[in-house]
N, C-alpha and C positions, 0 to 999 in steps of 0.2 A: 495518475489521473488526469485527463485532459486539462489544460489551463485557458479554456476559455476562447481558444483560439488566438492568444497571446503567444510570444516569446516573451516570458519574463524571467531573467536569468537572474542569480543572485550570486555574488561572490565577497568572500570574506578572508581578504590576508591575512600573515600571521600579525601578531603584535610586535608594535617596536617599543624601543626604551622611551619613546613619548607617552605611548598608550599606558604604558604601567606608572609613569611618572604622574598623567593626568588622572588616572583613578585612583590614585593613592591620594591626591588633592580632594578628589570628589567624595573619596571616604572620609576622609577628615572632615569635610564641609558639611556632609550629611549630619556627622555625628554631633558636630554642634548644634544643626538645626533640630535635632531631637532632643537634645539638652536645653534649648534655649526657647523652641515654640515650635508651632507647626510647620510643615512644607509640603512639597509636590514635587514630583517628577516628570520630567517631558522628554521622551526620547523622538528624535525629528527622522531617525533615520538614515541620517547621513554622517554619523559619527559625531554628531554633538548631541552632548547630554545637557538639559538643563535643569537646575535646580533654583526653585522659588520659595521663599519665606512669603508667607501671606500675612498682612497686618489690616487692619481696617484703615488704615488712612494712607498708606503708598505700599507698592510692591518694588520688592529689589531683586534684580536678575543678575545670578552671575552666571556665565557660559564657559564651559570647558571645552574647547575644541581639539579633538585628537590630530596634530599635525605629523607630518613625514620627517620633518626635520628635526622630530624630539623636542620640540620646544611648545610650550604651553603656558598662554596667557589668559588670567582671567580679563573680561570685559564687564564691566559694573556700570547699570544704567539704570536711574529711577524715572518712576513716573507716579502722578498723582494721582490718576485713576483708579478708583477703590472697586469698579463693578466689574471690570475685566480679569477674571481669573484665569490661571493657567488649568490647564487639563489633568488637576490632580484634587485636592482635599480642602474642603471649607474647613475655615476655623470659627464659625458661627456656632454658637450654642443653640441659637432662637428657632423655636417652633412654632405653627401655628395652635391655635387652641382646637384646633378641628384634627389636628394631627396628634399623635403620640410619642413620646421617646422612651427607649430601652436602653438597658444596659448590655454589654456584650456578652452574649454567653461563653464559656469555656469550650475552645478547641479540640474536637474529638477527631481520630484517626484511626485507621482500620490496617492493623498489620497482621503481618501471615506468619502462620505457625512452624517458621523454619528459624535456623541458627542463623545469625548476623556476624558469622566470622567473615574478618576482612581479608583473610589470606587470598593471595593471586591464586587464581585458574590455573596457571602455566608457572612454572617458576622464571622461565627464561623471557617475561614478558619486559619489553622495553623500559624503565625506571625513566627515562629520560623523557620518553613520549608522554608516559604518564604525568607527568610534573608538569610538562608543556600544555596539557592540554586540561589538565585541571590545577589549576593556579590558585584557585579559590579567591579569585579578584571579586569584588563587588559585584560586577556586572556578569557574572558566571551563572550567578544562580537566579531563577525566574522569580519576579515581584509576586508574593505569596498573597492572593486574593482572601479575603476574610470572608467572604460570601460568595458562594457561584452563581456562574450565569444562570437567568431563568430558562434558558435554552430555545432562544430565538434561532440561533444557529441550527441547532441540532434538531429543531422543530416540535420540541417538546412544549413550545408556545404554539397553539393552534392559529390558524388563520383568522378565526373568530374570535380571538384574543386583540387583533391589532385594528386599531380605529385611524382615520387622518381626517384632518381641517377638508381637504380636498386631494384630488390625485388627477394626474393629466390625462390617464387612460388607464384599462384592465390591466395590461403590461406592467404598468408603475403605481399600483394601488400598495396600500399599507403592507398586505402580506408579504410584499418584494421587499420590505425595508429590513433585510435580517443581515446581520453580520457576516460576510463574504459569499453570499448568495452571487451566483455567477449568471451574467446575461449570455442570449444566443447570439450567435454571429450577426444576425441581423436584427436592428433596432425596428422598436415598433410592434413585434410581436407581443404573443401575453407573457413570454418569459424574458422580462427587462431585468436591469441591475442594481434596481434601488427603489425606493418609495419616492416620488416626484410630485411635488404640489401643481395646482393647476394653476394657482397666483404666486405671485412673487411680492408678497408683502410679509412683516413682521407678525402677522396673526395666524400662520400655517402651524399645525403640530402633528405629530405622530403619539399615538397614545399607545401606551400596553397595560393590559389587565391581567395582573398577576394571579386573580382570582380568590386569594385569599391574603390576609393581613400579611405585609411583607416590610421588612425591615432593607428598604432599598441604600444600598452603598455605593454605587457609582454606575456610569454606563461608558460603552466602547463606542466611539462615533467612527464610520468609514465612510468614504464619499460613493460615488456610482460606479458600480462595474461596468464597462462599455467600452467598445472600441472605437465607438465614433464621437462621442461626447465628455465633457471633461465638466462635472459637476461634484462639487463639494461645500458642505459649510464652514463658515468660518469661524462663526462665533453662534452660540445660542444658549438659552433657559431652560430649565427644569422644573416643572411643577407636579405636584401630589394630589391626591384626592381620595375619599374614602367613598364619593358617590357619583361622581363625574360632573356634579353642579355648582360645588364651590371647590376652588385650587387654591394650592398656598404655595407660592413659589420657594425654591432653594434658594436662602438668605445668605449673604455675605456679611456679618453684624447687621445694620438697620438698613442695608441696600439689597435688593434683589441681585442675585449673582449671576453673572454671565461668562459662560465657560469658552476658550480656546476651543475650535475645533481642528479640522484637518488643514493640511498643506497640499496633499494630493489627493488622490480618488482612491488607493490602495492601504495605505498605513494605517492601521487602527490607532486611535488616540483614547488614553483611558482618563477619566473624571473620576476621581473619588469624592464622595460626599463628607461631611464634616464628622466630627468624633461622635456627636451626639446624634445618631443616626435617625432619620425620618421612618416612622412605619406609615402605610397608607396599602390600599389596594391599586389604585391606578398612578401610572406615571407618565408624564408627557414631556416629549422633546419639542422645544419650540426655536426654530431657527431665529437668529437676528442679523447675520448677514450671509454671504455667500460669493464665491467667486464671480468676479466683476463679467467675465464672459460667459457664465453658466446661468444654472438656475438652483433651485431649491430641491436637492435630492440628499439622500442618506440611506446608511444603512447602521443599524443599531443590535448592540446587545445590551441587556440590561442585568447588573448583578445586584443581587438581591438573597436574604434569608428568610424563606417562608414560616410564619408563626403560626400556631394552631389559635383555631377561631375559638373565642371566649363562650359566643354564643350558640355554638354547633355541640350538642351533644353525643355527634357520633363522631368526634374528631379522630378518635382512635384507630377508626376504620380508614382516613385516609392517608394511611402511610404509602409512601412512592414505593413501587415495584423496585426489588433489588433480587438479591442471592442469598441464599443458606451457604455457600462454598466459604469456605474461610481461606481466601488467597489474597495476595499482597496487591490490592487495588489502589495502585498510585502511580504515576510516571517517572521511570526509572532511568536514569541517565547513565551514562556508559559503566561508571564505576557502582553505582547501585545494582544495574544490570547483571556484571559480573556477580556480586555479592551473592545475588537471588539465585542465578543457576549455580552456582556452588552448593548453596544450601540445598538445594534440590539433589545435587549429587550425594551430598553427604546424609540427605534423607533415604536415599533410594539407590546405595552405590552398587546393587545388584544388576539392575536394568537400567542406567545411565552412565551415559561417558559423556565427557566436552571436549572438543578438539575446535580448532580454526583451522580457515581454509584459506588465511590469508589475512593480508594488513590492508586499511585504507591510505588513502593519500597522505593524512596526519599520522598515520601510524597506529590507527586504533586496530586491533583484533576482531576479525569477522567470527567471531564463536557460533559452535552449532552444537545444539545438543540432542545426542544421539539416546533414543529410547528403544531398548530389545531386551528379549530374555538372555541373549548373548551378545552383549554389548563390544564393540570394536571389531566385528568381522561378519563378513557375509554370511549366510545360512544356506546351503542349497535348496531352491525352490520358496525360499522365503522373499517377498518382494520387498523391493525398497521404495519408501514414500519420502517425499519432502515438503514442509511449506517454509516458504520464503516471505517475510514482511520487511519494510522499511526502506526498499528499493528507493522510493521518494522518501526522503528523510522527515519530512514533516507530516507524512501520513502514519500519525503514531498509532492509531488503536490496533493495526495489525500487531506492533511490537509487543503491545501489553497482552493483546488476547495470545500469542504464543508463549510468553511468561506465565499467563494465567494456565495455560493448558497442560506446560509440564509440570506444574505445581499439582494442579487436578489429576494427572494421569499418575503422579508418584501416590498422592493422597489416596486414592480409588485402588489403586493395586493393592497397596499396603492392607486395604478394608476387605479386600478381597471381591471388588464389584465384578464379578464373572464376564460382562463386557469388556472392561477395558484389559482383563487379564488376556483375555483371547485375543484382542487386539495387540499388547506388548509380545504375546509368544509365538504370534502367527505374523508379525511385520516389523522389519527395520525401519523406525520413523526417525527422520531428520529434522530438527527446528533451527531453522536460520532467523532470528529475531530482528537481526539489523545488518542489512545488506548494504545500507549507506550510513555508516555509523558519525561520518564527519557533518553530514546534511542534519542530522537529528540533533547533534549537539548545538548547529547554529538555532534550529527554532525551538530547542529545550531552554535555551537561554533567555529567550522572548517572552516563553511562557505560552500555554494553550490557547488563550484568547488574543493574543499580541503577535503571532509569528505570521502575521499576512496569510495570503492565500498560497504564496510561491516561496517563501522564504524557507530554505533547507529540503526543497524540492530537489536541486542538484547537487550533484557531488561538489567537491571542494574545487574541482579544476571548472566548475559551471558545466559538466556533462550531464544531460539528462538517461538514466541506464537505461530506461526502458527504448530507447532508440538507439544503444551503444552496443548491440548485437550483430554479429555478421548477418546481412541481409541474404539468405539463403535463400529466399523465395524466387528472386530473379535469377539465382543461378538455375533452378529448378525451371523456372518458366522459358529462359533461354535455352534449356536441353529439349524441351518439347516443342519451341518453335523450330531449333534446328530439327529435330525428327521430322515434324510436318512438313517441312521444305524438301528433305532430302532422302527423307524416306528409308532415315537409318539410326535404327534403335540402341546404337552402340554408344550414344553419349546420354541416352536416357536413363536416369536415375530418379527414384521416388522416396529415398529414406538414406540415413547416415551419408547426406551430401557434406562433402569436404569443406573445409573454411577457406574461403580464397587467400592466395598467398600474400595479398597485399595488407590483410586486415590482420595477420598474424607479425607484421614487421614492426620494430620497436618505434618507430616515427608515427605508426598508425594512432588516430586520435581515440583511443579505448582507454577507458578507465582502469586501473587497477582491481577495482572492484569488480568490475565484469570480467576481465580476465582470470579472477580467482573463481567467480562462479562458473565459469566455463571449463577451468581446470576441474573443478571439484563435480560438475555434470559429466565429465568425460572418466573420472577415476569410479565413480557409484553407479551401477546399472540402475538408475530410479525408474520406475514404471510409471507414477502417478504424480502430482505436483500441483501445487495452486500459489498464486501469486497475490499476497494480498495488497492492497492497495486502500485507498481512502478519498472522499469528497463525491461520491455517490452511490445509489444504492441499486446494483446489477452487478449479475456474472456475465462476464464475456468469453469468447471461446475462440480457438483460430479457424481461418488465417485472420490475422490483424492489419494485414498489408493488401490494398485491391492491386490487382493485377497492373491496370492500365493506368494507375497514380490517381484517379478519380477520388474526390475528397471524401466520398461514402459509395460502400457496395457490397453488398453480399458476397462474400468470396469463402465459398466453405471448402474444408479438408476432405479427402475421401472418407474420414471416419467421423464425419457430420453427426450422424445420429447418435453416437456414442457420446461426443463431445456435447449435443445437447442435453444428452440425459445426464453427465455430469454437473452442466450448469443446473440443470432444473433440480436436481438432488440437492445441491447447496441453498438455491434460492428459494425451494419450497418449503425449507426448514427452519428459514431464517424468521425470527418472529417478525420483524420490523418488514422485510421484501413481502412476505406471505400477506401482509394486512392490506385486505381490499380499501379501508379508508384512508391509509397514508396519502400524503400529499407528496409530488415531484420535489426533488432537492432543489434542481437549479434550471436548467432549461429542457431537459428531456423528461417525455413521461413514460417511463420503461415498463409500468405496469400493463401497458396495452401487448407489449412483448412478452408477458408474465415473468417480467424481470430478468430476463437472459436476451443476450444479443450478439450475433456474430461479431467480432471488432472489428473488423474493417468496414462493416454496416453500421458502424456508431462514428467512427473517425478512425481513416487510416493512419499505420505507424509501422514506418520502416525500421527494422532491427530490433522486433519485440523480442523479450525472453521466450513466450508463448511458441511463436514460428521455429526460433532457434532449438528449442528443446524438441519440437515435435519434427523437425527435418533433420537434425544432427544426431538425435539419440532416441531410444525407445522411448521416451517419456512424453506423456499427454500433459499437458499444463494448461490451466484456466486462470483470469483473472479475477478477483473478488473484489468488487468494492464494497466497502464494508459500512460505510455511513456515512451520510450530508456532511457531516462535521468531520475535517480531516484530524484535527488536533482535538479532541472531545474533554473537557474537564475531567477533572480526576473523581470528581462527583456522578460522572455518566459511568465509568468504567464498570461497576458491578452489573448496570441496567445492559450495557453492550454486551459482556460477556454471557450474562443470561440470553441475552437475543442470538448469539452467534454458537454457544456451547455445543448443541446439538447439531448444529452445520458442521462443525469443524470435526466431530467424531463422524458421523455418517459419511462425510468425504472421505475421509482415510478408509473406511470401511470397504469404499467402490476399488481399491487396490485389489480385491480379492473377485471380482468378477471377469467372466471370461474364461481363456484358457491359460494354462500353465503345464509345463512340463520339462521333460531333459532330452534333450538329444545326445544319443549315444552311438559309438563305433560298436556294430554290432559283433565284432569278433573279440575286440577288447575289452568293451564295455567302459570304455573311458568316455568323458563329455566331450562333445566336440564345439568347440568355440567359433566364433562368427557364423553359424548357418544361418541362412536366409529362410524365415518362415513366411509363408504366403497365405494371404486368405482370399480364397476366390471370390471374385466381383469388387475386392476393395484393394484399389492401388497405391497402398501402402506397405511396405515390408518392413518386418522388426528382425533383428539378430540373436541369437543366442549369445551368452555371455561366456566368463572364461571355463565357467565348470560343465557348460553346455545346458544348462538352466534356461530358460524362457516365461515371459507372461506377455500374452496376445490380451489386450482389453478389447470385450466385445459386448454386445448386448444379446438376449437370449435368441437362442434360435441354431439352426443345422449349418455346418461350415465344412467345406473342402479346403481342407487344408494341405500345402506342398511345402515340404523341407527340403532345401538342397544344399549342399557344402562343396568345398573345392576339393576334389578328388574321389568324390563319394557320389554314388548314383542317386537321383531324387527319389523321393517316398513321398505318397498321398495319402489320404486316409480322410475319412469323414468324422467329423467331432462337433458335437452336440452341448451347445451352452445352456444351463438350466437356469431358472428363475429364484435358485436358493442364493444366499449370500456367501457363496464359498465358489472357487472355480471348477472346471472341469479339469480332469487330467488327462491330457492326450500325449502321451511320449513317441519318441520315434527312434528308431535302429536302422541306422544307414549302413550300407555296403560299400565297400570302397571298389572304384572302378578298377577293370585289369590293367590301366596303365598306371594308375596309381599304387597297386599292390607289386605292378614289375619294377617300377621305380623304387619302391622302398627296399625291395628282396635285393635287388640289384646296388643298393646302396650298402647294404651289409655284406654284399659278397656272397649270399646265399644262393641255392639250387631253384631254379623255377619249379614249382609241383606240377605235375600233369592237368588238374582242373585248369589252371591257369594257361598250360601251354594249349590246352584245348579252347579255351576261351578267346585268346588270341589269334589262333588261326580261324575260327569263326569271324572274329572280327575283322581279318584280312580279306577273308573269302567275301564278307557282306561289303565291304568296301569296294573291293574289285567289281563284284556283280554291278554297283551301282554306278561305278565310274564306266564300265562297260556299255552300263545300259544308257548313260549319258551320251557318249562317243556314237552309239548307235543312232539315238535320236537326232542328234546333229547331221549326221550322214543322211538319213531318211528325209530331213528339213531340206538341206541341199539338193539333194536328187531330185525332191520336188519342184523346186524352184528353178532348176534346171531345166527340168521337161516344159514346164511353164513358159521359159522363155523361147 
């Protein structure tokens, strides 16, 4: 996902001994707070964790700072201010007469119907790496929120549910005050990056209507997303109401509570309310102070548990849309992901196989789930399909969807679902849920709502993997330019473009994860793929890079019509993308493009996986931006699965569109590898694989197909692609050239057969006649020139 025009790299070095000591002291202190009284947590994002105990008369702050010199010293300060609270939890149990209080309901979780065996997937897994990554220190686990977000970030909260005291302009209205919303490159348009008040006083507010009685438990605050402005709230108050007429403030003892806000524009800051939580319908955020060189601007998410309305006799009909599939709907860290994948193989051992394509920089294995009726091998004529998720580690929805998909296929196959049975028997499916496991762990430890917009996007080395593949577009366009200038087609190539030598050197700035995926692509003859991202709702197709380095420009491939079909298949069946009433996520309205767009026409990307896949292999690849929210809360996962389930299945079925066949030697019937398949009028060829089989994705129509291979005479035939959901079989049998036959016979010391001798004699005569004709033509031209002079 594009990062709003900003380069926002995240880097997390390995833990030092001082870090371990600091966290041990931190854990001890938190434990004492739990025993002795209420507490709160504030993360500053700069390696400092603050633990504050809240008292009615004073606030004591103990700061533990991670130091590189392995020393940690507590710094204790005291303040007599009782109204300024850290962004955490109130201790007051006082509530207004207008509002009600409620006891906490028991927590419920959804679990999968799979084994919880903790055995490693591979016996050879590096135990030292496992221990280093999962050392179970307190900060390794994300803060567990008691109530989920209402859905400002995920757009479950509609624009009509947001109001404000004032706003500067339409692009800074209350509908833009959503956590992690991204602005456009230019300020001043309708897609700005926050709610900003028109006036700078303490009477400004942003209001959220939950539409139902809700037990509010906290808010998450963020500054304004902007390249040009620096605006955020330093302190704020919170008020509640049932009717928007009478408002009750959040209290700290007998005084109105003032919460600490942000110290920058991007880091989300969490504030949790008191144990005796407030129940109301409306909540207001009321800024009290702001950055001195900025203005009143904020983005927010509200945490709360909706309650049934006692006055509504139809409350039983207001259940939230979910799913009936019994899947494991939660976020899985590396260890839990392995457990789940292993449970699927135990449930369906005959159709599943797990393998690793390599390791991340931190040593985490990049596991792939293979699903096929004969797992572990390529079957002649059976196409290979792949889904890749988690290239950007903080875009977590794709990871969970692939984990859900492998569970779903296993369950439905066992139940005899004919659609799934056919898909498994006719397709070899590969699911890579986490291409960037190091980045995911960074984001996971912060939690779904506190991971910021870019934390975990990059690899541990700070590499954006979607810009890290070899730029073969330049190689191709340079060859085209050379051909145009020199009228020499010897350097012109439109497929299987080799990787430049500089890219393969050890010193090249290429992530280990990227190298592993490239090797994977080269070893398995993939036909179709999709790269799952998050942070938008759109499907993009190649090319992703503009030819002249323009910021954006429509740059189609020769297979543009089929790529548009692929993108449309996913977008039109996705329940959110296809909703005509949905609002844009951030700063682009993709509905005007039917939720599909050429990647380069959105923003140019050099070294994308989609372009590399198309130019270096036979595989067609698109990018699916799955959700406005990169890291949706676990409560959103059942809905997101239902939104994407049909799209995931029907997109896989597109691997069976077009032509397929086997290219064989006419005499021996052996498959011919590396034969070139050319479709007339489409300037992009593909090649046959080891056994001679090939797959050419095409829209319905009639095509002239020519197959050529080294040492063989070319063969051409007409092949018709039908509208049905299965490919047209178009086989070819090639005859060796006389030269190739002679070479093979002489190599074996055999006798040249008479038909070959006759054929060679005919070729020599033809060559002699052609050369004689050329000589005579030159002589005639010279004679005419002499007479003319």
